[in-house]
All heavy atoms as TSV, in Angstrom:
chain	resi	resn	atom	element	x	y	z
A	1	MET	N	N	-3.212	-6.128	12.580
A	1	MET	CA	C	-2.564	-5.906	11.313
A	1	MET	C	C	-3.265	-4.823	10.504
A	1	MET	O	O	-2.613	-4.012	9.863
A	1	MET	CB	C	-2.517	-7.230	10.546
A	1	MET	CG	C	-1.748	-7.147	9.272
A	1	MET	SD	S	-0.064	-6.678	9.660
A	1	MET	CE	C	0.523	-6.219	8.106
A	2	LEU	N	N	-4.583	-4.819	10.526
A	2	LEU	CA	C	-5.303	-3.798	9.778
A	2	LEU	C	C	-4.971	-2.403	10.288
A	2	LEU	O	O	-4.892	-1.460	9.504
A	2	LEU	CB	C	-6.809	-4.038	9.855
A	2	LEU	CG	C	-7.319	-5.240	9.074
A	2	LEU	CD1	C	-8.801	-5.442	9.298
A	2	LEU	CD2	C	-7.023	-5.090	7.601
A	3	THR	N	N	-4.735	-2.285	11.589
A	3	THR	CA	C	-4.369	-0.991	12.162
A	3	THR	C	C	-3.044	-0.512	11.591
A	3	THR	O	O	-2.895	0.654	11.233
A	3	THR	CB	C	-4.281	-1.090	13.695
A	3	THR	OG1	O	-5.549	-1.500	14.194
A	3	THR	CG2	C	-3.900	0.244	14.313
A	4	VAL	N	N	-2.079	-1.410	11.468
A	4	VAL	CA	C	-0.765	-1.051	10.926
A	4	VAL	C	C	-0.894	-0.631	9.469
A	4	VAL	O	O	-0.320	0.382	9.048
A	4	VAL	CB	C	0.233	-2.219	11.078
A	4	VAL	CG1	C	1.527	-1.923	10.357
A	4	VAL	CG2	C	0.491	-2.505	12.545
A	5	LEU	N	N	-1.641	-1.381	8.673
A	5	LEU	CA	C	-1.823	-1.024	7.263
A	5	LEU	C	C	-2.496	0.336	7.120
A	5	LEU	O	O	-2.128	1.136	6.270
A	5	LEU	CB	C	-2.616	-2.097	6.530
A	5	LEU	CG	C	-1.912	-3.434	6.360
A	5	LEU	CD1	C	-2.868	-4.462	5.760
A	5	LEU	CD2	C	-0.668	-3.294	5.506
A	6	ARG	N	N	-3.470	0.592	7.965
A	6	ARG	CA	C	-4.154	1.895	7.932
A	6	ARG	C	C	-3.196	3.020	8.308
A	6	ARG	O	O	-3.211	4.094	7.715
A	6	ARG	CB	C	-5.360	1.895	8.856
A	6	ARG	CG	C	-6.112	3.201	8.803
A	6	ARG	CD	C	-7.268	3.236	9.801
A	6	ARG	NE	N	-7.796	4.561	9.870
A	6	ARG	CZ	C	-8.925	4.948	9.309
A	6	ARG	NH1	N	-9.667	4.089	8.650
A	6	ARG	NH2	N	-9.335	6.190	9.414
A	7	MET	N	N	-2.317	2.764	9.294
A	7	MET	CA	C	-1.353	3.782	9.708
A	7	MET	C	C	-0.409	4.146	8.564
A	7	MET	O	O	-0.033	5.310	8.415
A	7	MET	CB	C	-0.549	3.288	10.917
A	7	MET	CG	C	-1.369	3.231	12.192
A	7	MET	SD	S	-0.513	2.411	13.559
A	7	MET	CE	C	0.929	3.418	13.741
A	8	TYR	N	N	-0.021	3.156	7.748
A	8	TYR	CA	C	0.892	3.405	6.637
A	8	TYR	C	C	0.203	3.970	5.400
A	8	TYR	O	O	0.871	4.409	4.484
A	8	TYR	CB	C	1.626	2.119	6.250
A	8	TYR	CG	C	2.845	1.878	7.089
A	8	TYR	CD1	C	2.793	1.045	8.190
A	8	TYR	CD2	C	4.053	2.498	6.790
A	8	TYR	CE1	C	3.912	0.824	8.969
A	8	TYR	CE2	C	5.175	2.288	7.557
A	8	TYR	CZ	C	5.099	1.450	8.650
A	8	TYR	OH	O	6.207	1.240	9.423
A	9	SER	N	N	-1.125	3.950	5.379
A	9	SER	CA	C	-1.834	4.422	4.189
A	9	SER	C	C	-2.676	5.654	4.505
A	9	SER	O	O	-2.204	6.784	4.392
A	9	SER	CB	C	-2.676	3.296	3.588
A	9	SER	OG	O	-3.583	2.788	4.562
A	10	LEU	N	N	-3.899	5.454	4.914
A	10	LEU	CA	C	-4.815	6.571	5.127
A	10	LEU	C	C	-4.351	7.517	6.223
A	10	LEU	O	O	-4.387	8.738	6.063
A	10	LEU	CB	C	-6.221	6.052	5.432
A	10	LEU	CG	C	-7.313	7.104	5.544
A	10	LEU	CD1	C	-7.397	7.946	4.272
A	10	LEU	CD2	C	-8.644	6.457	5.838
A	11	ASP	N	N	-3.869	6.974	7.337
A	11	ASP	CA	C	-3.430	7.843	8.429
A	11	ASP	C	C	-2.225	8.688	8.023
A	11	ASP	O	O	-2.122	9.854	8.409
A	11	ASP	CB	C	-3.117	7.026	9.683
A	11	ASP	CG	C	-4.367	6.442	10.329
A	11	ASP	OD1	O	-5.493	6.772	9.897
A	11	ASP	OD2	O	-4.224	5.633	11.271
A	12	SER	N	N	-1.319	8.125	7.230
A	12	SER	CA	C	-0.166	8.895	6.744
A	12	SER	C	C	-0.626	10.018	5.824
A	12	SER	O	O	-0.101	11.136	5.878
A	12	SER	CB	C	0.807	7.993	5.994
A	12	SER	OG	O	1.407	7.089	6.884
A	13	ALA	N	N	-1.591	9.726	4.974
A	13	ALA	CA	C	-2.130	10.757	4.083
A	13	ALA	C	C	-2.775	11.873	4.902
A	13	ALA	O	O	-2.582	13.061	4.597
A	13	ALA	CB	C	-3.136	10.151	3.116
A	14	CYS	N	N	-3.516	11.506	5.924
A	14	CYS	CA	C	-4.162	12.509	6.777
A	14	CYS	C	C	-3.127	13.353	7.509
A	14	CYS	O	O	-3.275	14.575	7.614
A	14	CYS	CB	C	-5.097	11.836	7.774
A	14	CYS	SG	S	-6.567	11.114	7.026
A	15	ALA	N	N	-2.079	12.719	8.014
A	15	ALA	CA	C	-1.027	13.448	8.730
A	15	ALA	C	C	-0.361	14.478	7.828
A	15	ALA	O	O	0.032	15.550	8.290
A	15	ALA	CB	C	0.009	12.477	9.282
A	16	GLY	N	N	-0.240	14.164	6.560
A	16	GLY	CA	C	0.354	15.090	5.597
A	16	GLY	C	C	-0.669	15.971	4.913
A	16	GLY	O	O	-0.353	16.657	3.933
A	17	MET	N	N	-1.904	15.954	5.407
A	17	MET	CA	C	-3.013	16.721	4.832
A	17	MET	C	C	-3.178	16.436	3.341
A	17	MET	O	O	-3.446	17.330	2.541
A	17	MET	CB	C	-2.833	18.210	5.105
A	17	MET	CG	C	-2.942	18.535	6.584
A	17	MET	SD	S	-2.997	20.297	6.872
A	17	MET	CE	C	-1.442	20.548	7.718
A	18	GLN	N	N	-3.019	15.151	2.957
A	18	GLN	CA	C	-3.139	14.735	1.563
A	18	GLN	C	C	-4.265	13.724	1.346
A	18	GLN	O	O	-4.351	13.104	0.297
A	18	GLN	CB	C	-1.806	14.115	1.095
A	18	GLN	CG	C	-0.656	15.088	1.089
A	18	GLN	CD	C	-0.850	16.177	0.053
A	18	GLN	OE1	O	-1.104	15.893	-1.108
A	18	GLN	NE2	N	-0.735	17.422	0.469
A	19	GLU	N	N	-5.141	13.562	2.340
A	19	GLU	CA	C	-6.186	12.550	2.234
A	19	GLU	C	C	-7.144	12.782	1.080
A	19	GLU	O	O	-7.820	11.861	0.629
A	19	GLU	CB	C	-6.960	12.403	3.558
A	19	GLU	CG	C	-7.781	13.605	3.944
A	19	GLU	CD	C	-7.019	14.645	4.754
A	19	GLU	OE1	O	-5.773	14.611	4.803
A	19	GLU	OE2	O	-7.687	15.509	5.336
A	20	HIS	N	N	-7.189	14.001	0.549
A	20	HIS	CA	C	-8.064	14.291	-0.595
A	20	HIS	C	C	-7.464	13.787	-1.910
A	20	HIS	O	O	-8.173	13.686	-2.905
A	20	HIS	CB	C	-8.358	15.782	-0.681
A	20	HIS	CG	C	-7.147	16.634	-0.852
A	20	HIS	ND1	N	-6.228	16.828	0.167
A	20	HIS	CD2	C	-6.683	17.310	-1.913
A	20	HIS	CE1	C	-5.253	17.598	-0.282
A	20	HIS	NE2	N	-5.514	17.905	-1.540
A	21	VAL	N	N	-6.162	13.437	-1.933
A	21	VAL	CA	C	-5.531	12.976	-3.174
A	21	VAL	C	C	-4.871	11.601	-3.059
A	21	VAL	O	O	-4.539	10.995	-4.077
A	21	VAL	CB	C	-4.475	13.978	-3.708
A	21	VAL	CG1	C	-5.121	15.268	-4.150
A	21	VAL	CG2	C	-3.389	14.225	-2.686
A	22	THR	N	N	-4.687	11.084	-1.852
A	22	THR	CA	C	-4.009	9.798	-1.681
A	22	THR	C	C	-4.429	9.150	-0.359
A	22	THR	O	O	-5.174	9.736	0.408
A	22	THR	CB	C	-2.470	9.974	-1.754
A	22	THR	OG1	O	-1.856	8.703	-1.828
A	22	THR	CG2	C	-1.924	10.748	-0.573
A	23	GLY	N	N	-3.977	7.938	-0.112
A	23	GLY	CA	C	-4.245	7.271	1.161
A	23	GLY	C	C	-5.156	6.067	1.071
A	23	GLY	O	O	-5.214	5.254	1.977
A	24	CYS	N	N	-5.903	5.948	-0.029
A	24	CYS	CA	C	-6.766	4.790	-0.227
A	24	CYS	C	C	-7.011	4.617	-1.726
A	24	CYS	O	O	-6.710	5.504	-2.515
A	24	CYS	CB	C	-8.086	4.936	0.528
A	24	CYS	SG	S	-9.107	6.309	-0.014
A	25	THR	N	N	-7.536	3.473	-2.089
A	25	THR	CA	C	-7.796	3.190	-3.505
A	25	THR	C	C	-9.215	3.629	-3.860
A	25	THR	O	O	-10.151	2.858	-3.823
A	25	THR	CB	C	-7.605	1.701	-3.832
A	25	THR	OG1	O	-8.398	0.935	-2.920
A	25	THR	CG2	C	-6.157	1.288	-3.703
A	26	THR	N	N	-9.335	4.901	-4.169
A	26	THR	CA	C	-10.604	5.507	-4.549
A	26	THR	C	C	-10.422	6.190	-5.905
A	26	THR	O	O	-9.392	6.817	-6.144
A	26	THR	CB	C	-11.044	6.549	-3.491
A	26	THR	OG1	O	-11.149	5.919	-2.233
A	26	THR	CG2	C	-12.376	7.185	-3.854
A	27	ARG	N	N	-11.409	6.057	-6.767
A	27	ARG	CA	C	-11.334	6.701	-8.093
A	27	ARG	C	C	-11.012	8.183	-7.928
A	27	ARG	O	O	-11.582	8.867	-7.103
A	27	ARG	CB	C	-12.656	6.533	-8.826
A	27	ARG	CG	C	-12.663	7.292	-10.144
A	27	ARG	CD	C	-13.879	7.036	-10.950
A	27	ARG	NE	N	-13.437	6.082	-11.964
A	27	ARG	CZ	C	-14.183	5.207	-12.557
A	27	ARG	NH1	N	-15.443	5.104	-12.254
A	27	ARG	NH2	N	-13.684	4.408	-13.466
A	28	GLY	N	N	-10.043	8.632	-8.720
A	28	GLY	CA	C	-9.640	10.026	-8.710
A	28	GLY	C	C	-8.448	10.329	-7.818
A	28	GLY	O	O	-7.886	11.409	-7.883
A	29	LYS	N	N	-8.064	9.366	-6.972
A	29	LYS	CA	C	-6.896	9.569	-6.114
A	29	LYS	C	C	-5.664	8.973	-6.775
A	29	LYS	O	O	-5.763	8.101	-7.627
A	29	LYS	CB	C	-7.111	8.937	-4.741
A	29	LYS	CG	C	-8.181	9.650	-3.937
A	29	LYS	CD	C	-8.183	9.192	-2.518
A	29	LYS	CE	C	-9.201	9.976	-1.710
A	29	LYS	NZ	N	-9.151	9.604	-0.302
A	30	ARG	N	N	-4.483	9.474	-6.396
A	30	ARG	CA	C	-3.231	8.954	-6.930
A	30	ARG	C	C	-3.066	7.497	-6.543
A	30	ARG	O	O	-3.350	7.106	-5.422
A	30	ARG	CB	C	-2.043	9.734	-6.361
A	30	ARG	CG	C	-1.771	11.018	-7.068
A	30	ARG	CD	C	-0.372	11.522	-6.772
A	30	ARG	NE	N	-0.004	11.464	-5.381
A	30	ARG	CZ	C	0.175	12.523	-4.610
A	30	ARG	NH1	N	0.031	13.718	-5.089
A	30	ARG	NH2	N	0.519	12.364	-3.356
A	31	ALA	N	N	-2.582	6.716	-7.485
A	31	ALA	CA	C	-2.366	5.294	-7.237
A	31	ALA	C	C	-0.906	5.061	-6.877
A	31	ALA	O	O	-0.065	4.846	-7.725
A	31	ALA	CB	C	-2.747	4.473	-8.462
A	32	ASP	N	N	-0.573	5.157	-5.602
A	32	ASP	CA	C	0.745	4.840	-5.089
A	32	ASP	C	C	0.573	3.608	-4.212
A	32	ASP	O	O	-0.044	3.684	-3.145
A	32	ASP	CB	C	1.317	5.988	-4.257
A	32	ASP	CG	C	1.539	7.261	-5.063
A	32	ASP	OD1	O	1.571	7.181	-6.296
A	32	ASP	OD2	O	1.693	8.320	-4.442
A	33	LEU	N	N	1.052	2.466	-4.679
A	33	LEU	CA	C	0.834	1.242	-3.922
A	33	LEU	C	C	1.873	0.193	-4.250
A	33	LEU	O	O	2.607	0.310	-5.225
A	33	LEU	CB	C	-0.570	0.688	-4.175
A	33	LEU	CG	C	-0.954	0.410	-5.623
A	33	LEU	CD1	C	-0.843	-1.065	-5.903
A	33	LEU	CD2	C	-2.377	0.876	-5.854
A	34	ALA	N	N	1.910	-0.812	-3.401
A	34	ALA	CA	C	2.784	-1.966	-3.621
A	34	ALA	C	C	1.911	-3.213	-3.662
A	34	ALA	O	O	1.031	-3.389	-2.817
A	34	ALA	CB	C	3.810	-2.088	-2.497
A	35	LEU	N	N	2.145	-4.060	-4.636
A	35	LEU	CA	C	1.440	-5.333	-4.769
A	35	LEU	C	C	2.351	-6.416	-4.212
A	35	LEU	O	O	3.495	-6.547	-4.638
A	35	LEU	CB	C	1.135	-5.603	-6.238
A	35	LEU	CG	C	0.455	-6.936	-6.558
A	35	LEU	CD1	C	-0.950	-6.952	-5.976
A	35	LEU	CD2	C	0.417	-7.148	-8.049
A	36	VAL	N	N	1.858	-7.164	-3.221
A	36	VAL	CA	C	2.657	-8.228	-2.613
A	36	VAL	C	C	2.050	-9.585	-2.912
A	36	VAL	O	O	0.899	-9.693	-3.322
A	36	VAL	CB	C	2.827	-8.031	-1.093
A	36	VAL	CG1	C	3.647	-6.799	-0.774
A	36	VAL	CG2	C	1.491	-7.947	-0.395
A	37	ASP	N	N	2.822	-10.635	-2.691
A	37	ASP	CA	C	2.422	-11.986	-3.093
A	37	ASP	C	C	1.463	-12.682	-2.133
A	37	ASP	O	O	1.148	-13.844	-2.322
A	37	ASP	CB	C	3.659	-12.860	-3.309
A	37	ASP	CG	C	4.441	-13.124	-2.041
A	37	ASP	OD1	O	4.180	-12.470	-1.005
A	37	ASP	OD2	O	5.339	-13.983	-2.085
A	38	ARG	N	N	0.993	-11.987	-1.129
A	38	ARG	CA	C	0.023	-12.578	-0.200
A	38	ARG	C	C	-0.805	-11.488	0.461
A	38	ARG	O	O	-0.419	-10.328	0.439
A	38	ARG	CB	C	0.724	-13.441	0.843
A	38	ARG	CG	C	1.740	-12.690	1.678
A	38	ARG	CD	C	2.689	-13.588	2.405
A	38	ARG	NE	N	3.697	-14.025	1.439
A	38	ARG	CZ	C	4.590	-14.951	1.669
A	38	ARG	NH1	N	4.626	-15.558	2.818
A	38	ARG	NH2	N	5.472	-15.298	0.772
A	39	ASP	N	N	-1.913	-11.878	1.033
A	39	ASP	CA	C	-2.802	-10.937	1.709
A	39	ASP	C	C	-2.248	-10.657	3.105
A	39	ASP	O	O	-2.338	-11.506	3.991
A	39	ASP	CB	C	-4.211	-11.524	1.796
A	39	ASP	CG	C	-5.231	-10.566	2.394
A	39	ASP	OD1	O	-4.840	-9.509	2.933
A	39	ASP	OD2	O	-6.434	-10.898	2.327
A	40	LEU	N	N	-1.670	-9.494	3.302
A	40	LEU	CA	C	-1.049	-9.161	4.577
A	40	LEU	C	C	-2.059	-9.095	5.719
A	40	LEU	O	O	-1.685	-9.208	6.881
A	40	LEU	CB	C	-0.303	-7.829	4.468
A	40	LEU	CG	C	0.835	-7.777	3.451
A	40	LEU	CD1	C	1.473	-6.400	3.446
A	40	LEU	CD2	C	1.865	-8.859	3.719
A	41	ARG	N	N	-3.334	-8.955	5.389
A	41	ARG	CA	C	-4.371	-8.917	6.423
A	41	ARG	C	C	-4.711	-10.302	6.939
A	41	ARG	O	O	-5.319	-10.432	7.995
A	41	ARG	CB	C	-5.638	-8.267	5.874
A	41	ARG	CG	C	-5.421	-6.855	5.346
A	41	ARG	CD	C	-6.597	-6.381	4.540
A	41	ARG	NE	N	-6.776	-7.296	3.402
A	41	ARG	CZ	C	-7.823	-7.299	2.611
A	41	ARG	NH1	N	-8.822	-6.478	2.818
A	41	ARG	NH2	N	-7.897	-8.131	1.595
A	42	ALA	N	N	-4.333	-11.342	6.186
A	42	ALA	CA	C	-4.779	-12.693	6.518
A	42	ALA	C	C	-3.674	-13.617	7.015
A	42	ALA	O	O	-3.955	-14.752	7.382
A	42	ALA	CB	C	-5.435	-13.324	5.289
A	43	ILE	N	N	-2.438	-13.143	7.033
A	43	ILE	CA	C	-1.336	-14.019	7.437
A	43	ILE	C	C	-0.869	-13.700	8.848
A	43	ILE	O	O	-1.173	-12.645	9.405
A	43	ILE	CB	C	-0.135	-13.912	6.461
A	43	ILE	CG1	C	0.437	-12.499	6.446
A	43	ILE	CG2	C	-0.531	-14.356	5.061
A	43	ILE	CD1	C	1.715	-12.357	5.638
A	44	ASP	N	N	-0.126	-14.632	9.415
A	44	ASP	CA	C	0.477	-14.435	10.728
A	44	ASP	C	C	1.484	-13.284	10.608
A	44	ASP	O	O	2.252	-13.233	9.642
A	44	ASP	CB	C	1.187	-15.721	11.146
A	44	ASP	CG	C	1.682	-15.655	12.565
A	44	ASP	OD1	O	2.618	-14.868	12.825
A	44	ASP	OD2	O	1.152	-16.395	13.409
A	45	PRO	N	N	1.502	-12.362	11.546
A	45	PRO	CA	C	2.432	-11.232	11.459
A	45	PRO	C	C	3.892	-11.643	11.246
A	45	PRO	O	O	4.646	-10.925	10.591
A	45	PRO	CB	C	2.257	-10.518	12.801
A	45	PRO	CG	C	0.855	-10.826	13.192
A	45	PRO	CD	C	0.625	-12.244	12.713
A	46	GLU	N	N	4.287	-12.794	11.730
A	46	GLU	CA	C	5.670	-13.234	11.553
A	46	GLU	C	C	5.976	-13.624	10.107
A	46	GLU	O	O	7.141	-13.684	9.715
A	46	GLU	CB	C	5.980	-14.369	12.509
A	46	GLU	CG	C	5.931	-13.882	13.961
A	46	GLU	CD	C	6.580	-14.838	14.921
A	46	GLU	OE1	O	7.300	-15.746	14.490
A	46	GLU	OE2	O	6.365	-14.648	16.130
A	47	GLU	N	N	4.944	-13.863	9.293
A	47	GLU	CA	C	5.132	-14.208	7.881
A	47	GLU	C	C	5.358	-12.982	6.993
A	47	GLU	O	O	5.750	-13.120	5.839
A	47	GLU	CB	C	3.911	-14.962	7.352
A	47	GLU	CG	C	3.748	-16.353	7.909
A	47	GLU	CD	C	2.537	-17.029	7.309
A	47	GLU	OE1	O	2.450	-17.106	6.064
A	47	GLU	OE2	O	1.661	-17.456	8.077
A	48	ILE	N	N	5.121	-11.805	7.526
A	48	ILE	CA	C	5.240	-10.590	6.718
A	48	ILE	C	C	6.656	-10.435	6.157
A	48	ILE	O	O	6.831	-10.016	5.018
A	48	ILE	CB	C	4.821	-9.354	7.531
A	48	ILE	CG1	C	3.315	-9.432	7.830
A	48	ILE	CG2	C	5.155	-8.061	6.783
A	48	ILE	CD1	C	2.817	-8.382	8.781
A	49	LEU	N	N	7.651	-10.811	6.926
A	49	LEU	CA	C	9.036	-10.692	6.451
A	49	LEU	C	C	9.303	-11.573	5.236
A	49	LEU	O	O	10.232	-11.307	4.472
A	49	LEU	CB	C	10.015	-11.038	7.568
A	49	LEU	CG	C	10.088	-10.024	8.714
A	49	LEU	CD1	C	11.016	-10.537	9.812
A	49	LEU	CD2	C	10.544	-8.673	8.220
A	50	ASP	N	N	8.500	-12.610	5.045
A	50	ASP	CA	C	8.665	-13.501	3.897
A	50	ASP	C	C	7.890	-13.036	2.667
A	50	ASP	O	O	8.069	-13.580	1.577
A	50	ASP	CB	C	8.203	-14.924	4.259
A	50	ASP	CG	C	9.041	-15.530	5.368
A	50	ASP	OD1	O	10.260	-15.261	5.396
A	50	ASP	OD2	O	8.476	-16.262	6.201
A	51	ALA	N	N	7.045	-12.024	2.824
A	51	ALA	CA	C	6.252	-11.523	1.703
A	51	ALA	C	C	7.170	-10.875	0.676
A	51	ALA	O	O	8.128	-10.187	1.011
A	51	ALA	CB	C	5.208	-10.525	2.193
A	52	ARG	N	N	6.869	-11.112	-0.614
A	52	ARG	CA	C	7.651	-10.533	-1.704
A	52	ARG	C	C	6.842	-9.458	-2.408
A	52	ARG	O	O	5.665	-9.658	-2.713
A	52	ARG	CB	C	8.011	-11.609	-2.730
A	52	ARG	CG	C	9.021	-12.612	-2.207
A	52	ARG	CD	C	9.487	-13.560	-3.298
A	52	ARG	NE	N	10.040	-12.806	-4.426
A	52	ARG	CZ	C	9.645	-12.953	-5.690
A	52	ARG	NH1	N	8.726	-13.838	-6.018
A	52	ARG	NH2	N	10.177	-12.230	-6.653
A	53	VAL	N	N	7.462	-8.336	-2.662
A	53	VAL	CA	C	6.822	-7.280	-3.444
A	53	VAL	C	C	6.885	-7.700	-4.909
A	53	VAL	O	O	7.944	-8.049	-5.423
A	53	VAL	CB	C	7.523	-5.922	-3.229
A	53	VAL	CG1	C	6.916	-4.856	-4.132
A	53	VAL	CG2	C	7.425	-5.500	-1.770
A	54	LEU	N	N	5.747	-7.694	-5.571
A	54	LEU	CA	C	5.670	-8.084	-6.976
A	54	LEU	C	C	5.704	-6.883	-7.908
A	54	LEU	O	O	6.167	-6.976	-9.043
A	54	LEU	CB	C	4.385	-8.883	-7.229
A	54	LEU	CG	C	4.219	-10.145	-6.381
A	54	LEU	CD1	C	2.855	-10.759	-6.633
A	54	LEU	CD2	C	5.341	-11.123	-6.663
A	55	MET	N	N	5.204	-5.738	-7.408
A	55	MET	CA	C	5.128	-4.548	-8.259
A	55	MET	C	C	4.931	-3.330	-7.371
A	55	MET	O	O	4.280	-3.413	-6.334
A	55	MET	CB	C	3.939	-4.689	-9.206
A	55	MET	CG	C	3.701	-3.538	-10.127
A	55	MET	SD	S	2.173	-3.751	-11.105
A	55	MET	CE	C	2.560	-5.225	-12.047
A	56	THR	N	N	5.498	-2.204	-7.783
A	56	THR	CA	C	5.193	-0.932	-7.131
A	56	THR	C	C	4.667	0.026	-8.191
A	56	THR	O	O	5.136	0.041	-9.323
A	56	THR	CB	C	6.412	-0.312	-6.416
A	56	THR	OG1	O	7.476	-0.169	-7.330
A	56	THR	CG2	C	6.862	-1.158	-5.249
A	57	ILE	N	N	3.673	0.805	-7.771
A	57	ILE	CA	C	3.020	1.760	-8.658
A	57	ILE	C	C	3.067	3.124	-7.974
A	57	ILE	O	O	2.734	3.238	-6.798
A	57	ILE	CB	C	1.562	1.347	-8.933
A	57	ILE	CG1	C	1.520	-0.039	-9.580
A	57	ILE	CG2	C	0.842	2.387	-9.782
A	57	ILE	CD1	C	0.134	-0.632	-9.704
A	58	ALA	N	N	3.499	4.133	-8.698
A	58	ALA	CA	C	3.546	5.499	-8.174
A	58	ALA	C	C	2.911	6.433	-9.193
A	58	ALA	O	O	3.252	6.402	-10.371
A	58	ALA	CB	C	4.988	5.918	-7.890
A	59	GLY	N	N	1.979	7.224	-8.732
A	59	GLY	CA	C	1.295	8.150	-9.629
A	59	GLY	C	C	0.528	7.460	-10.739
A	59	GLY	O	O	0.289	8.035	-11.788
A	60	GLY	N	N	0.145	6.211	-10.505
A	60	GLY	CA	C	-0.594	5.461	-11.514
A	60	GLY	C	C	0.289	4.729	-12.523
A	60	GLY	O	O	-0.219	4.063	-13.408
A	61	TRP	N	N	1.614	4.836	-12.389
A	61	TRP	CA	C	2.551	4.197	-13.300
A	61	TRP	C	C	3.316	3.090	-12.593
A	61	TRP	O	O	3.738	3.252	-11.458
A	61	TRP	CB	C	3.568	5.225	-13.824
A	61	TRP	CG	C	2.944	6.300	-14.637
A	61	TRP	CD1	C	2.482	7.514	-14.178
A	61	TRP	CD2	C	2.694	6.269	-16.036
A	61	TRP	NE1	N	1.963	8.232	-15.220
A	61	TRP	CE2	C	2.083	7.496	-16.374
A	61	TRP	CE3	C	2.925	5.334	-17.037
A	61	TRP	CZ2	C	1.693	7.802	-17.657
A	61	TRP	CZ3	C	2.539	5.656	-18.323
A	61	TRP	CH2	C	1.918	6.867	-18.630
A	62	VAL	N	N	3.501	1.977	-13.280
A	62	VAL	CA	C	4.328	0.892	-12.747
A	62	VAL	C	C	5.767	1.391	-12.769
A	62	VAL	O	O	6.296	1.751	-13.819
A	62	VAL	CB	C	4.187	-0.398	-13.583
A	62	VAL	CG1	C	5.154	-1.460	-13.085
A	62	VAL	CG2	C	2.749	-0.906	-13.551
A	63	VAL	N	N	6.402	1.441	-11.582
A	63	VAL	CA	C	7.785	1.922	-11.500
A	63	VAL	C	C	8.772	0.809	-11.190
A	63	VAL	O	O	9.973	0.998	-11.325
A	63	VAL	CB	C	7.927	3.072	-10.487
A	63	VAL	CG1	C	7.156	4.294	-10.932
A	63	VAL	CG2	C	7.483	2.645	-9.090
A	64	TRP	N	N	8.252	-0.342	-10.777
A	64	TRP	CA	C	9.108	-1.499	-10.537
A	64	TRP	C	C	8.267	-2.757	-10.622
A	64	TRP	O	O	7.115	-2.766	-10.163
A	64	TRP	CB	C	9.806	-1.428	-9.178
A	64	TRP	CG	C	10.735	-2.554	-8.969
A	64	TRP	CD1	C	12.035	-2.624	-9.386
A	64	TRP	CD2	C	10.474	-3.806	-8.321
A	64	TRP	NE1	N	12.581	-3.832	-9.039
A	64	TRP	CE2	C	11.636	-4.579	-8.379
A	64	TRP	CE3	C	9.341	-4.343	-7.712
A	64	TRP	CZ2	C	11.726	-5.848	-7.847
A	64	TRP	CZ3	C	9.431	-5.614	-7.174
A	64	TRP	CH2	C	10.605	-6.349	-7.250
A	65	GLU	N	N	8.815	-3.792	-11.222
A	65	GLU	CA	C	8.099	-5.059	-11.335
A	65	GLU	C	C	9.087	-6.207	-11.205
A	65	GLU	O	O	10.157	-6.190	-11.817
A	65	GLU	CB	C	7.400	-5.124	-12.693
A	65	GLU	CG	C	6.449	-6.258	-12.839
A	65	GLU	CD	C	5.597	-6.146	-14.097
A	65	GLU	OE1	O	5.781	-5.189	-14.880
A	65	GLU	OE2	O	4.758	-7.036	-14.289
A	66	ALA	N	N	8.733	-7.195	-10.374
A	66	ALA	CA	C	9.598	-8.378	-10.209
A	66	ALA	C	C	9.583	-9.193	-11.492
A	66	ALA	O	O	8.582	-9.269	-12.191
A	66	ALA	CB	C	9.096	-9.233	-9.043
A	67	HIS	N	N	10.705	-9.791	-11.792
A	67	HIS	CA	C	10.799	-10.634	-13.003
A	67	HIS	C	C	11.139	-12.046	-12.622
A	67	HIS	O	O	11.709	-12.388	-11.700
A	67	HIS	CB	C	11.853	-10.102	-13.968
A	67	HIS	CG	C	11.491	-8.751	-14.491
A	67	HIS	ND1	N	10.544	-8.562	-15.461
A	67	HIS	CD2	C	11.919	-7.512	-14.154
A	67	HIS	CE1	C	10.432	-7.276	-15.716
A	67	HIS	NE2	N	11.257	-6.620	-14.925
């Protein structure tokens, strides 16, 4: 699971030559992320489909939030 998460985050940033501005949660980088209701690294892969997105953040701004 960690490999998949890395592929969607840091590896994607590297592929687009954007690793200096995005791809991980490091001070000074753009905050583009999704907050989900469970730790995707700790659950059975089959439970991922049941995970709910609680908030999405793009460019450091909340752009969507579950109510």
